[in-house]
C-alpha positions in Angstrom: 0.0 0.0 0.0 3.0 2.3 -0.1 4.7 4.2 2.6 3.0 6.1 5.5 4.7 8.5 7.9 4.6 7.7 11.7 5.7 10.3 14.2 9.0 9.4 15.7 7.7 9.6 19.3 4.7 7.4 18.6 4.4 3.9 20.0 1.8 3.0 17.3 2.8 2.0 13.8 1.8 2.1 10.2 -1.6 0.5 10.4 -2.6 3.0 13.1 -1.3 5.8 11.0 -3.4 4.7 8.1 -6.4 4.5 10.3 -5.9 8.1 11.4 -6.1 9.2 7.8 -9.1 7.0 7.0 -11.4 7.4 10.0 -12.1 11.0 11.0 -15.6 10.4 12.5 -16.1 11.4 16.1 -13.0 13.4 16.9 -12.7 11.4 20.1 -10.8 8.3 21.2 -11.8 5.0 22.6 -13.4 4.9 26.1 -10.8 4.2 28.8 -12.6 1.0 29.8 -12.4 -0.3 26.3 -8.7 0.3 26.1 -8.3 -1.4 29.4 -10.4 -4.4 28.2 -8.4 -4.8 25.1 -5.0 -4.6 26.9 -6.3 -7.2 29.4 -7.0 -9.5 26.5 -3.5 -9.1 25.1 -2.0 -9.6 28.5 -4.0 -12.8 29.1 -3.1 -14.0 25.6 0.6 -13.5 26.2 0.4 -15.4 29.5 -1.5 -18.3 27.9 0.7 -18.6 24.8 3.8 -18.5 27.0 2.4 -21.2 29.3 1.4 -23.4 26.3 4.9 -23.1 24.7 3.6 -21.1 21.7 5.4 -17.9 22.6 8.9 -17.7 24.1 9.3 -16.6 27.6 11.2 -13.4 27.0 8.6 -12.0 24.5 5.7 -13.1 26.8 7.2 -11.3 29.8 7.8 -8.1 27.9 4.3 -8.0 26.4 2.9 -8.5 29.9 5.2 -5.8 31.2 4.1 -3.4 28.5 0.4 -4.2 29.2 0.9 -3.6 32.9 2.2 -0.1 32.1 -0.9 0.7 30.0 -3.2 -0.7 32.7 -1.5 1.5 35.2 -2.4 4.5 33.1 0.7 5.0 31.0 0.9 5.4 27.2 -2.8 6.0 26.8 -2.1 8.9 24.4 -0.9 6.4 21.8 -4.4 4.8 21.5 -5.5 7.2 18.9 -7.9 5.4 16.5 -11.4 6.9 16.3 -14.0 4.7 18.1 -15.9 4.4 14.9 -13.3 2.9 12.6 -12.7 -0.1 10.2 -15.4 -2.8 10.1 -15.0 -5.2 13.0 -12.5 -2.9 14.6 -9.4 -4.1 12.9 -7.8 -0.7 13.2 -8.2 -0.5 17.0 -6.9 -4.1 17.4 -3.8 -3.2 15.4 -3.4 0.1 17.4 -3.3 -2.0 20.5 -0.9 -4.6 19.0 1.5 -1.9 17.8 1.6 0.0 21.0 2.3 -3.1 23.1 4.8 -4.5 20.6 6.8 -1.2 20.4 6.7 -0.6 24.1 7.8 -4.2 24.7 10.7 -3.6 22.3 11.8 -0.6 24.3 11.7 -2.7 27.5 13.8 -5.3 25.7 16.4 -2.6 24.9 15.4 -2.4 21.2 13.8 0.2 18.9 10.1 0.4 17.9 9.4 -1.1 14.5 11.7 -4.1 14.8 9.1 -6.6 13.8 11.6 -9.5 13.8 12.2 -9.1 17.5 8.6 -8.3 18.4 5.8 -8.4 15.9 2.4 -6.8 16.5 0.8 -9.6 14.4 2.9 -12.7 15.1 3.6 -12.2 18.8 1.2 -9.7 20.4 -1.7 -10.9 18.3 -0.8 -14.6 18.5 -3.8 -17.0 18.5 -6.1 -14.0 18.0 -8.1 -12.2 15.4 -9.9 -8.9 15.6 -13.0 -11.0 15.1 -12.8 -12.7 18.5 -10.8 -10.1 20.5 -13.1 -7.1 19.6 -16.3 -8.7 20.8 -14.5 -10.0 23.9 -13.4 -6.4 24.6 -16.9 -5.2 24.1 -18.2 -7.6 26.8 -15.4 -6.8 29.2 -15.6 -3.1 28.8 -19.3 -3.0 29.6 -18.8 -5.3 32.6 -16.0 -3.1 33.9 -18.1 0.1 33.6 -21.3 -1.6 34.9 -20.5 -1.2 38.6 -20.1 2.6 38.2 -23.5 2.8 36.5 -25.1 0.6 39.0 -23.8 2.7 41.9 -25.1 5.9 40.2 -28.6 4.5 39.7 -28.6 3.0 43.2 -27.8 6.4 44.7 -30.7 8.0 42.8 -33.0 5.1 43.7 -32.2 5.6 47.4 -32.7 9.4 47.3 -36.2 8.9 45.7 -37.1 6.3 48.3 -36.0 8.6 51.1 -38.3 11.3 49.6 -41.0 8.7 49.6 -40.6 8.3 53.4 -40.4 12.0 53.9 -43.6 12.6 52.0 -45.5 9.6 53.3 -48.1 11.8 55.1 -48.6 14.3 52.3 -52.0 13.4 50.8 -52.6 14.7 47.3 -54.8 14.1 44.3 -54.0 11.1 42.3 -54.1 11.6 38.5 -54.8 9.3 35.7 -55.2 10.5 32.1 -54.0 13.8 33.6 -57.4 14.0 35.2 -58.2 14.0 38.9 -58.3 10.4 40.4 -58.7 9.1 43.9 -56.3 10.5 46.5 -52.8 9.1 47.0 -49.8 10.4 48.8 -46.7 12.2 47.5 -44.8 9.5 49.4 -46.4 6.8 47.3 -45.4 8.5 44.1 -41.7 9.0 45.1 -41.4 5.5 46.5 -42.7 4.1 43.2 -40.1 6.1 41.3 -37.4 4.5 43.4 -38.8 1.0 42.9 -38.9 1.5 39.2 -35.2 2.3 39.2 -34.6 -0.8 41.4 -36.2 -2.9 38.7 -34.2 -1.3 36.0 -31.0 -2.0 37.9 -31.9 -5.6 38.5 -32.7 -6.0 34.8 -29.3 -4.6 33.8 -27.6 -7.0 36.3 -29.3 -9.9 34.6 -28.3 -8.7 31.1 -24.8 -8.2 32.3 -24.5 -11.8 33.3 -24.9 -12.8 29.6 -21.8 -10.8 28.8 -19.7 -13.0 31.0 -19.6 -15.5 28.1 -16.6 -14.6 25.9 -15.8 -15.5 22.3 -12.0 -15.3 22.8 -10.4 -18.3 21.1 -12.7 -18.3 18.1 -10.1 -16.4 16.0 -11.4 -15.5 12.5 -14.7 -17.4 12.1 -15.2 -19.3 15.3 -13.2 -22.4 14.5 -10.1 -21.5 16.5 -7.8 -21.5 13.5 -4.1 -20.9 14.5 -4.8 -21.2 18.2 -3.5 -23.9 20.6 -6.4 -26.2 21.6 -6.1 -25.1 25.2 -5.5 -21.4 24.5 -9.2 -20.5 24.9 -9.5 -22.1 28.3 -6.2 -20.8 29.6 -6.5 -17.2 28.3 -10.1 -16.8 29.7 -8.9 -18.2 33.0 -6.3 -15.4 33.2 -9.0 -12.9 32.3 -11.1 -14.1 35.2 -8.1 -13.8 37.6 -7.2 -10.3 36.4 -10.7 -8.9 36.4 -12.3 -10.7 39.3 -15.2 -11.5 37.0 -16.6 -15.0 36.5 -16.0 -14.9 32.8 -16.4 -18.2 30.9 -15.9 -19.5 27.3 -18.7 -19.1 24.9 -20.9 -22.2 24.6 -20.7 -21.9 20.8 -18.0 -19.9 19.2 -19.6 -19.7 15.8 -22.8 -18.2 17.3 -20.8 -15.8 19.4 -18.9 -14.6 16.3 -22.1 -14.1 14.3 -24.4 -12.6 16.9 -24.2 -9.5 19.1 -27.5 -10.1 20.8 -25.9 -9.9 24.3 -24.7 -6.3 23.7 -28.0 -5.4 22.0 -29.9 -6.7 24.9 -27.8 -4.8 27.4 -28.3 -1.7 25.3 -32.0 -2.4 25.5 -31.7 -2.5 29.2 -30.1 1.0 29.1 -33.0 2.1 26.9 -35.5 0.7 29.5 -33.6 2.6 32.2 -33.7 5.8 30.1 -37.5 5.4 29.6 -38.0 5.2 33.4 -35.7 8.1 34.1 -37.4 10.2 31.4 -40.8 9.4 32.8 -39.7 10.4 36.3 -38.2 13.7 34.9 -41.4 14.4 33.2 -43.4 13.9 36.4 -41.1 16.1 38.4 -41.5 18.9 35.8 -45.3 18.6 36.1 -45.4 18.3 39.8 -43.2 21.4 40.1 -45.0 23.4 37.4 -46.2 26.9 38.3 -45.8 28.5 40.6 -49.2 30.0 40.0 -50.5 28.4 36.8 -49.3 24.8 37.3 -49.6 21.9 39.7 -47.1 23.4 42.1 -47.3 20.3 44.4 -43.5 20.2 45.0 -40.8 22.9 45.0 -37.9 21.8 42.9 -34.4 23.0 44.1 -33.6 26.3 42.4 -30.2 25.7 40.9 -29.8 28.7 38.5 -31.9 31.5 37.0 -34.3 30.3 34.4 -34.6 33.2 32.0 -32.5 35.9 30.4 -35.5 38.3 30.2 -38.0 37.3 32.9 -36.7 38.2 36.4 -37.3 35.6 39.1 -38.2 32.8 36.7 -36.7 29.4 37.8 -36.9 26.4 35.5 -36.7 22.7 36.1 -33.3 22.5 34.4 -32.0 19.4 36.1 -35.0 17.3 34.9 -34.8 18.9 31.5 -31.1 17.9 31.2 -32.0 14.4 32.3 -34.7 14.2 29.6 -32.2 15.2 26.9 -29.7 12.6 28.2 -32.4 10.0 28.0 -33.2 10.9 24.4 -29.5 10.3 23.6 -29.4 6.9 25.3 -32.6 5.8 23.4 -31.0 7.1 20.1 -27.8 5.2 20.8 -29.9 2.0 21.4 -31.5 2.4 18.0 -28.1 2.6 16.5 -27.1 -0.5 18.3 -30.2 -2.4 17.2 -29.5 -1.4 13.6 -25.9 -2.5 13.9 -26.8 -5.8 15.6 -29.2 -6.9 12.8 -26.6 -5.9 10.1 -24.3 -8.9 10.9 -23.7 -11.2 7.9 -22.7 -14.8 7.8 -19.8 -15.5 10.2 -19.3 -11.9 11.5 -20.9 -8.7 12.5 -18.6 -6.0 11.3 -20.5 -3.1 12.9 -19.1 -3.7 16.3 -17.1 -0.4 16.7 -20.2 1.7 16.4 -22.1 -0.6 18.7 -19.7 -0.4 21.6 -19.1 3.3 21.1 -22.9 3.9 21.5 -23.2 1.6 24.5 -20.2 3.0 26.4 -21.3 6.5 25.6 -24.7 5.9 27.0 -23.3 4.4 30.2 -20.8 7.1 30.7 -23.3 9.9 30.2 -25.5 8.3 32.9 -22.5 7.8 35.2 -21.5 11.4 34.7 -24.9 13.0 35.3 -27.0 10.9 37.6 -25.0 11.8 40.8 -25.4 15.5 40.0 -29.1 15.0 39.3 -29.5 13.2 42.6 -27.7 15.8 44.6 -29.0 19.0 42.9 -32.3 17.8 41.5 -33.8 15.4 44.1 -32.4 15.8 47.6 -33.7 19.4 48.0 -37.3 18.8 46.7 -39.9 20.1 49.1 -43.6 19.3 49.4 -46.1 22.2 49.0 -48.5 20.8 51.6 -50.8 23.8 51.4 -51.3 23.3 47.7 -51.8 19.5 47.9 -54.3 19.8 50.7 -56.3 22.5 48.9 -56.5 20.6 45.7 -57.3 17.2 47.2 -60.2 18.7 49.3 -61.9 19.7 46.0 -61.0 16.6 44.1 -64.3 15.3 42.6 -62.9 11.8 42.6 -63.5 11.6 46.3 -67.0 10.7 45.3 -65.6 7.3 44.5 -65.4 6.7 48.3 -69.1 7.3 48.6 -70.1 5.0 45.7 -70.4 1.8 47.8 -73.1 3.5 49.9 -74.9 5.9 47.5 -74.2 4.0 44.2 -72.1 4.8 41.2 -74.6 7.0 39.3 -75.4 9.1 42.3 -71.7 9.5 43.0 -71.1 10.5 39.4 -73.8 13.2 39.5 -72.4 14.4 42.8 -68.9 14.7 41.4 -70.2 16.6 38.3 -72.2 19.1 40.5 -69.2 19.6 42.8 -67.0 20.6 39.9 -69.6 23.0 38.5 -70.2 24.6 41.9 -66.5 24.6 42.8 -67.5 22.9 46.1 -65.9 20.1 48.1 -67.7 16.8 47.3 -68.1 15.9 50.9 -69.6 19.3 51.8 -72.2 19.0 49.0 -73.0 15.4 50.0 -73.8 16.5 53.6 -75.9 19.4 52.3 -77.9 17.0 50.2 -78.4 14.5 53.0 -76.4 11.7 51.2 -74.1 11.4 54.3 -74.1 12.9 57.7 -71.4 15.0 59.4 -69.9 12.0 61.1 -69.4 10.2 57.8 -67.9 13.3 56.3 -65.3 13.5 59.1 -64.7 9.7 58.9 -63.8 10.0 55.2 -61.6 13.1 55.8 -59.8 11.2 58.5 -59.4 8.2 56.3 -57.9 10.5 53.6 -55.7 12.2 56.2 -56.6 15.7 55.1 -58.7 17.0 57.9 -61.3 19.8 57.4 
C-alpha cells in the first residue's frame, strides 16, 4: 500500500497511522474502559501462549510488562484510533498490538518497528483475530463500567425512596389520564419512582450476566484457527483472575462470532432505564410546574436563573437535562439495534459503532446521575398547602361514597361539585347523602382534615 509516515515519538505503527487518515468520524478516542479491556486480553493471551509453549518466555514477559504499564495509566495517548473505525474494529486491534509491541521492544532494549524481534501480528496478536478479541473487549468493557453505572442509579433510587418516606403523610390528588383520580400520597409517588429504578438496575444486572460468556479463542470465524487447543481455556482463565469477573468461554464460538445479541440486549436495558428516568423527569416537571398556573405540588431545588429576560423565573433545568440525556441513550440504542441486525454470515462488522454507543450511554449516565441526585432530588420540598387545597376539592373523592350511594349518584355528585367549585363531601352532607360523622370519617381516612 506504499509508505506512510509515523511520528518518531509514537508507539503506534503504520496500520494505526493509516487509520488516522481514513477514519475521521467522532473526533474522540476509545473509552478508557475499552482500552483497558483490550489490553487485558493481550496480557492474558501472552500469558496463555507462554504457558502453552507457543510464545517464548522473554517475549511473553515483555508483552505482559508493556500491558501492565498501560493498565497503570501509562501510554494512553498512543491509543489514537477513532472509536468508529474499520469494520469489525481491525484498526483498533492493530493500534493495541502496535503500542504493546513497540513498548515491549523498548523494554527489551530495542527500537520500535523491529518486527523480527517483536511483531504486532505474530507475537502480540498470536492465536487471536480482531473477530474474537473485539467482541470480547466489548463484553469486558461493559462489565468493567457496569458497577459505576449501578452505583449511580442506586444512589438516585435511594434518594427517591428517602423522599417517599419524607412525604409519606402528604395526601394529594392522584391523577390518571392527567385528570383527577382518587387521592394518594406524594410518598407513594416518590417511593414508586425508586422501585422503578430498582427494577431497571436488576434488569441490567441480569443482562450483564450474559456478557460473562466470551468469544475469545474463536479467532477468525469461530473455528479457533491458529490457536492452541487449550488457548481459549487458559486465556479466559487469566482474564477471570485479572478482572475478578466469573467470565467463561462461549458455549458456541460460531454463534458468538455471528451474533451480538448480548450487547444489543444490554443496550435495550439501558433504553429501559432511560425510559423510566425520562418518565420520572417528566413527572417532576409537572409536579413542580407553576408557581401560580401549574400543579405546584412540589418545590424543585432552584439551581440557577431560568430566564435571560423574565426576572425571578426558575426552570426545572435538572430534569430537562435528564430528559435530553435519556433521548441520547434511546437514540444510541436504536443505532445498536440497527448494527446488531446488520451482521452477515460469520461476523458482524458493525461492532465499533455498537460499543461506542453503549459505552457513551453508560458514561453519560455515570456522569450526570450523581449530579441530578444531589442537585435535583435531595432538595425537593412538598407544597402541603397546595396539595391539601387541591385534594379537598377533588371530585374523585365521590368514589369513596359510591359503595353507599351508588355509582350513578356519586357521578352526579362529582359533576355538580365541579360546576359549583365545592368540596364533594360538603355537598354530599348538604344533600343528605351522608351525615357530618361520615364526612369526618372520610376526611380522617384520607388524612386531610377539614
